[in-house]
C-alpha positions as CSV (number, residue, x, y, z in Angstrom):
1,M,105.0,188.2,40.8
2,F,107.0,190.3,43.2
3,N,107.7,190.0,46.8
4,N,106.8,193.6,47.9
5,E,108.2,193.1,51.4
6,L,111.4,195.1,52.0
7,H,113.5,192.9,54.3
8,Q,116.3,194.6,56.2
9,N,118.9,192.1,55.0
10,H,117.9,192.8,51.3
11,D,117.9,196.6,51.5
12,R,119.0,197.9,48.1
13,K,119.9,201.4,49.3
14,M,122.6,203.4,47.6
15,S,124.3,206.2,49.5
16,E,124.4,209.7,48.3
17,K,128.2,209.5,48.2
18,D,128.0,206.5,45.9
19,F,125.4,208.2,43.7
20,L,127.6,211.3,43.3
21,A,130.4,209.1,42.1
22,L,128.4,207.5,39.3
23,N,128.4,208.5,35.6
24,L,124.8,209.4,34.7
25,D,125.3,207.7,31.3
26,N,125.4,204.4,33.1
27,I,122.3,204.8,35.2
28,Y,118.5,205.0,34.7
29,I,116.7,206.9,37.4
30,I,113.0,206.3,38.2
31,D,110.8,208.5,40.3
32,V,108.1,206.1,41.5
33,R,105.8,208.8,42.9
34,N,102.4,209.4,41.5
35,P,102.1,212.4,39.2
36,F,100.2,214.5,41.8
37,E,103.2,214.2,44.1
38,L,105.7,215.8,41.7
39,S,104.9,219.4,42.5
40,G,107.4,219.3,45.4
41,G,110.3,218.9,43.0
42,V,111.9,216.3,40.7
43,L,115.3,215.1,39.5
44,E,115.4,216.3,35.9
45,C,117.4,213.2,34.9
46,A,114.7,210.8,36.2
47,Q,111.7,209.2,34.5
48,N,108.4,209.2,36.3
49,I,107.0,205.7,36.5
50,P,104.5,205.4,39.4
51,F,105.2,202.4,41.7
52,S,101.9,200.8,40.7
53,E,102.8,200.8,37.0
54,L,106.4,199.8,37.6
55,L,105.3,196.5,39.0
56,T,104.1,195.4,35.6
57,L,107.8,195.6,34.6
58,P,107.8,197.7,31.5
59,S,109.9,196.0,28.8
60,Y,111.7,199.2,28.1
61,L,113.6,199.3,31.3
62,P,117.3,198.9,30.5
63,K,119.0,195.8,31.7
64,D,122.5,197.2,30.8
65,K,122.2,200.1,33.3
66,T,122.0,200.5,37.0
67,I,118.4,201.5,37.9
68,L,118.0,203.9,40.8
69,T,114.6,204.5,42.3
70,Y,113.3,207.3,44.5
71,C,110.0,208.5,45.9
72,H,109.0,211.0,48.6
73,Y,110.3,209.4,51.7
74,G,112.0,206.2,50.5
75,N,109.5,203.4,51.3
76,R,108.1,202.8,47.8
77,A,111.6,203.4,46.3
78,G,113.0,200.6,48.5
79,R,110.2,198.2,47.6
80,A,110.6,199.1,43.9
81,A,114.4,198.6,44.0
82,L,114.0,195.2,45.7
83,A,111.3,194.1,43.2
84,L,113.4,195.1,40.2
85,F,116.5,193.4,41.7
86,E,114.5,190.2,42.2
87,A,113.4,190.5,38.5
88,G,117.0,190.5,37.4
89,Y,117.8,194.2,37.3
90,N,120.8,195.9,39.0
91,A,118.6,198.2,41.0
92,Y,119.1,200.4,44.1
93,S,117.0,202.9,46.0
94,L,118.2,206.5,46.4
95,G,115.5,206.9,49.2
96,G,113.3,209.9,49.4
97,Y,113.4,213.2,47.5
98,S,112.4,215.0,50.6
99,L,115.7,213.9,52.2
100,F,118.0,214.6,49.2
101,S,120.7,217.1,49.8
102,Q,121.0,220.1,47.5
103,N,124.3,218.6,46.2
104,L,122.5,215.5,45.0
105,K,119.7,217.5,43.3
106,Q,122.2,219.7,41.5
107,N,124.4,216.8,40.5
108,C,121.5,215.2,38.6
109,N,119.9,218.3,37.3
110,H,123.0,219.9,35.8
111,K,124.8,216.9,34.2
């Protein structure tokens, strides 16, 4: 159903600066890591939907919000954002949690 190849000309990456300017009421953040990977930290404002489950396109994903994805390093998040975009969602990747600045983490966890 999805083209899981992330092509450079279709990179759906959102910068940290753009994320920090968003109103959290208008976004839906998905952590696409597997549950065993979450011990390294999470964004409190995110929902955990592992990449393998996300590809079944849960019907509860909001079409009226910008969907942001992240994983550990950014690879799965990029593939997830592209797959969601191709399925009609306004989706972008935030990249990898391991690369997030403290400012980004605090912005999400304290709003």
